[in-house]
Backbone as JSON Lines, residues from 0, in Angstrom:
{"i":0,"aa":"M","n":[84.46,86.39,82.91],"ca":[84.05,86.87,83.74],"c":[83.48,87.88,84.17]}
{"i":1,"aa":"Q","n":[82.59,88.58,85.03],"ca":[82.01,89.71,85.41],"c":[82.35,89.82,87.1]}
{"i":2,"aa":"D","n":[82.36,91.4,87.47],"ca":[83.73,90.85,88.41],"c":[84.06,90.85,88.69]}
{"i":3,"aa":"Q","n":[84.86,91.0,88.15],"ca":[86.08,90.41,88.42],"c":[87.64,90.76,89.4]}
{"i":4,"aa":"H","n":[87.78,92.22,89.33],"ca":[87.72,92.28,90.93],"c":[88.15,92.04,92.27]}
{"i":5,"aa":"K","n":[86.48,91.58,92.19],"ca":[85.75,90.84,93.77],"c":[86.53,89.95,94.11]}
{"i":6,"aa":"H","n":[87.56,89.12,93.08],"ca":[88.25,88.06,93.42],"c":[89.49,87.92,93.49]}
{"i":7,"aa":"I","n":[89.73,89.12,93.37],"ca":[91.58,89.42,93.51],"c":[91.85,90.46,95.04]}
{"i":8,"aa":"T","n":[92.91,90.2,95.91],"ca":[92.42,90.87,96.95],"c":[93.04,91.5,97.05]}
{"i":9,"aa":"G","n":[92.74,93.08,97.5],"ca":[92.76,94.27,98.12],"c":[92.09,95.05,96.78]}
{"i":10,"aa":"Y","n":[91.36,94.72,96.13],"ca":[90.53,95.62,95.16],"c":[89.5,95.91,95.27]}
{"i":11,"aa":"R","n":[88.61,97.12,95.0],"ca":[87.23,97.5,95.89],"c":[86.57,97.67,94.64]}
{"i":12,"aa":"D","n":[85.25,98.62,94.3],"ca":[84.12,98.41,93.57],"c":[84.9,100.72,93.91]}
{"i":13,"aa":"L","n":[84.37,100.89,92.9],"ca":[84.72,102.35,92.48],"c":[83.43,103.07,92.31]}
{"i":14,"aa":"T","n":[84.18,104.31,91.95],"ca":[82.55,105.3,92.76],"c":[82.34,105.57,90.99]}
{"i":15,"aa":"A","n":[81.39,106.34,90.44],"ca":[80.89,106.66,89.03],"c":[82.61,108.04,88.81]}
{"i":16,"aa":"E","n":[82.34,108.77,89.65],"ca":[83.45,109.68,90.25],"c":[84.9,108.81,90.01]}
{"i":17,"aa":"E","n":[85.68,108.47,90.57],"ca":[86.81,107.36,90.74],"c":[86.93,106.81,89.18]}
{"i":18,"aa":"I","n":[85.55,106.39,88.65],"ca":[86.18,105.47,87.79],"c":[86.66,106.43,86.45]}
{"i":19,"aa":"G","n":[85.82,107.58,86.25],"ca":[85.74,108.95,85.34],"c":[87.32,109.08,85.59]}
{"i":20,"aa":"L","n":[87.78,109.86,87.08],"ca":[89.13,109.96,87.13],"c":[89.76,109.18,87.13]}
{"i":21,"aa":"M","n":[90.49,107.87,86.69],"ca":[91.12,106.52,86.55],"c":[90.81,106.62,84.78]}
{"i":22,"aa":"N","n":[89.82,106.43,84.01],"ca":[90.04,106.33,82.39],"c":[90.76,107.98,82.27]}
{"i":23,"aa":"E","n":[90.61,108.77,83.21],"ca":[90.94,110.23,82.47],"c":[92.79,110.65,82.44]}
{"i":24,"aa":"G","n":[92.82,109.97,83.24],"ca":[94.3,109.54,84.1],"c":[95.07,108.02,82.9]}
{"i":25,"aa":"K","n":[94.02,107.18,83.1],"ca":[94.47,106.5,81.0],"c":[94.81,106.82,80.53]}
{"i":26,"aa":"A","n":[93.94,107.78,80.09],"ca":[93.93,108.65,78.32],"c":[94.89,109.77,78.59]}
{"i":27,"aa":"L","n":[95.58,109.94,79.37],"ca":[96.49,111.16,79.51],"c":[98.09,110.5,79.15]}
{"i":28,"aa":"A","n":[98.08,109.15,80.1],"ca":[98.98,108.25,80.17],"c":[99.19,107.99,78.58]}
{"i":29,"aa":"E","n":[97.92,107.65,77.3],"ca":[98.0,106.96,76.42],"c":[99.25,108.54,75.72]}
{"i":30,"aa":"Q","n":[98.35,109.67,76.13],"ca":[98.67,110.18,75.37],"c":[100.39,110.81,75.26]}
{"i":31,"aa":"V","n":[100.86,111.39,76.51],"ca":[101.94,111.07,77.22],"c":[103.44,109.56,76.67]}
{"i":32,"aa":"G","n":[102.72,108.81,76.47],"ca":[103.27,107.91,75.8],"c":[103.56,108.02,74.42]}
{"i":33,"aa":"A","n":[102.26,108.53,73.76],"ca":[102.55,108.68,72.35],"c":[103.91,109.76,72.16]}
{"i":34,"aa":"Y","n":[103.45,110.61,72.84],"ca":[104.62,112.09,73.02],"c":[105.67,111.69,72.47]}
{"i":35,"aa":"L","n":[106.03,110.66,74.02],"ca":[108.14,109.78,73.66],"c":[108.1,109.04,73.11]}
{"i":36,"aa":"D","n":[106.86,108.48,72.09],"ca":[106.99,108.04,71.13],"c":[107.79,108.81,70.16]}
{"i":37,"aa":"R","n":[107.42,109.58,69.71],"ca":[107.38,110.61,69.25],"c":[108.87,111.81,69.27]}
{"i":38,"aa":"L","n":[109.62,111.53,70.98],"ca":[110.87,112.16,70.68],"c":[111.79,110.54,70.51]}
{"i":39,"aa":"S","n":[111.44,109.5,70.55],"ca":[112.16,108.44,70.18],"c":[112.91,108.52,69.26]}
{"i":40,"aa":"A","n":[112.23,109.19,67.54],"ca":[112.02,108.78,66.57],"c":[112.54,109.7,66.1]}
{"i":41,"aa":"A","n":[112.66,111.29,67.42],"ca":[113.47,112.64,66.74],"c":[114.67,112.45,67.04]}
{"i":42,"aa":"S","n":[115.35,113.32,66.49],"ca":[117.29,113.31,65.96],"c":[117.54,113.82,67.19]}
{"i":43,"aa":"G","n":[118.95,113.82,67.71],"ca":[119.41,113.75,68.62],"c":[118.86,114.03,70.04]}
{"i":44,"aa":"I","n":[118.13,112.92,70.7],"ca":[117.41,112.75,71.8],"c":[118.01,112.28,72.26]}
{"i":45,"aa":"D","n":[118.27,111.68,73.57],"ca":[119.15,111.8,74.46],"c":[118.51,110.5,74.93]}
{"i":46,"aa":"G","n":[118.88,109.33,74.45],"ca":[118.02,107.92,74.85],"c":[117.95,107.56,76.64]}
{"i":47,"aa":"R","n":[119.5,108.07,77.23],"ca":[119.81,107.91,78.29],"c":[118.24,109.09,78.98]}
{"i":48,"aa":"W","n":[118.27,109.62,79.29],"ca":[117.43,110.53,79.43],"c":[115.43,110.53,79.32]}
{"i":49,"aa":"L","n":[116.05,110.09,77.5],"ca":[114.25,109.79,77.12],"c":[114.15,108.49,78.4]}
{"i":50,"aa":"A","n":[114.91,107.35,78.25],"ca":[114.78,106.66,79.01],"c":[114.04,107.06,80.85]}
{"i":51,"aa":"I","n":[114.31,107.9,81.37],"ca":[114.53,107.92,82.62],"c":[112.89,108.88,82.72]}
{"i":52,"aa":"A","n":[112.98,109.69,81.68],"ca":[111.81,110.09,81.87],"c":[110.54,109.4,81.01]}
{"i":53,"aa":"R","n":[111.01,107.84,80.89],"ca":[109.44,107.61,80.52],"c":[109.18,106.67,81.58]}
{"i":54,"aa":"T","n":[110.35,105.89,82.61],"ca":[110.05,105.0,83.88],"c":[110.03,106.58,84.9]}
{"i":55,"aa":"D","n":[109.7,107.22,84.8],"ca":[109.38,107.96,85.82],"c":[107.55,108.31,85.96]}
{"i":56,"aa":"L","n":[107.81,109.08,84.72],"ca":[105.94,109.37,83.86],"c":[105.61,108.01,83.8]}
{"i":57,"aa":"Q","n":[106.12,106.23,83.81],"ca":[104.83,105.45,84.31],"c":[104.59,105.33,85.72]}
{"i":58,"aa":"K","n":[105.33,105.5,85.93],"ca":[105.53,105.26,88.35],"c":[104.51,106.27,88.78]}
{"i":59,"aa":"G","n":[104.6,107.77,87.7],"ca":[103.93,108.64,88.25],"c":[102.49,108.2,87.88]}
{"i":60,"aa":"F","n":[102.2,108.09,86.91],"ca":[100.85,107.51,86.71],"c":[100.14,106.5,87.47]}
{"i":61,"aa":"M","n":[100.88,105.56,87.38],"ca":[100.67,103.86,88.15],"c":[100.26,104.65,89.49]}
{"i":62,"aa":"A","n":[101.56,105.8,90.46],"ca":[101.23,106.58,91.42],"c":[99.41,106.99,91.53]}
{"i":63,"aa":"S","n":[98.85,107.51,90.92],"ca":[98.04,108.02,90.81],"c":[97.05,107.3,90.62]}
{"i":64,"aa":"T","n":[97.14,106.48,89.98],"ca":[95.94,105.36,89.56],"c":[95.82,104.75,90.67]}
{"i":65,"aa":"R","n":[96.78,104.36,91.75],"ca":[96.55,104.04,93.55],"c":[96.07,104.99,93.82]}
{"i":66,"aa":"A","n":[96.4,106.22,93.91],"ca":[95.58,106.82,94.54],"c":[94.6,107.12,94.77]}
{"i":67,"aa":"I","n":[94.02,106.98,93.53],"ca":[92.49,106.95,93.42],"c":[91.72,105.58,94.02]}
{"i":68,"aa":"A","n":[92.39,104.42,92.79],"ca":[92.1,103.01,93.59],"c":[91.56,102.93,95.32]}
{"i":69,"aa":"K","n":[93.21,103.15,95.94],"ca":[92.99,102.81,97.11],"c":[93.66,101.35,97.43]}
{"i":70,"aa":"P","n":[93.91,100.35,97.3],"ca":[94.1,99.49,96.74],"c":[94.74,99.03,98.33]}
{"i":71,"aa":"T","n":[94.01,97.9,99.23],"ca":[93.96,97.3,100.74],"c":[95.34,96.75,100.89]}
{"i":72,"aa":"T","n":[95.86,96.34,99.37],"ca":[97.65,95.58,99.71],"c":[98.22,96.13,99.53]}
{"i":73,"aa":"F","n":[99.93,95.72,99.88],"ca":[101.12,96.17,99.89],"c":[101.34,96.5,98.27]}
């Protein structure tokens, strides 16, 4: 279905600049995720702190996405 976001409460059309920023953030998040995957394969890494890093970085990228999208719902 085209324009699915128009059927979801709280979503809006993004500008070309916002779309570019969103895609840039998504690409950065993928790079960070790949780095964390490499860390998890390394010896001597503290898994607890790595899990905290993964969670906090995911939250950070989600927050930056939300800052761009500016949804109208909680």
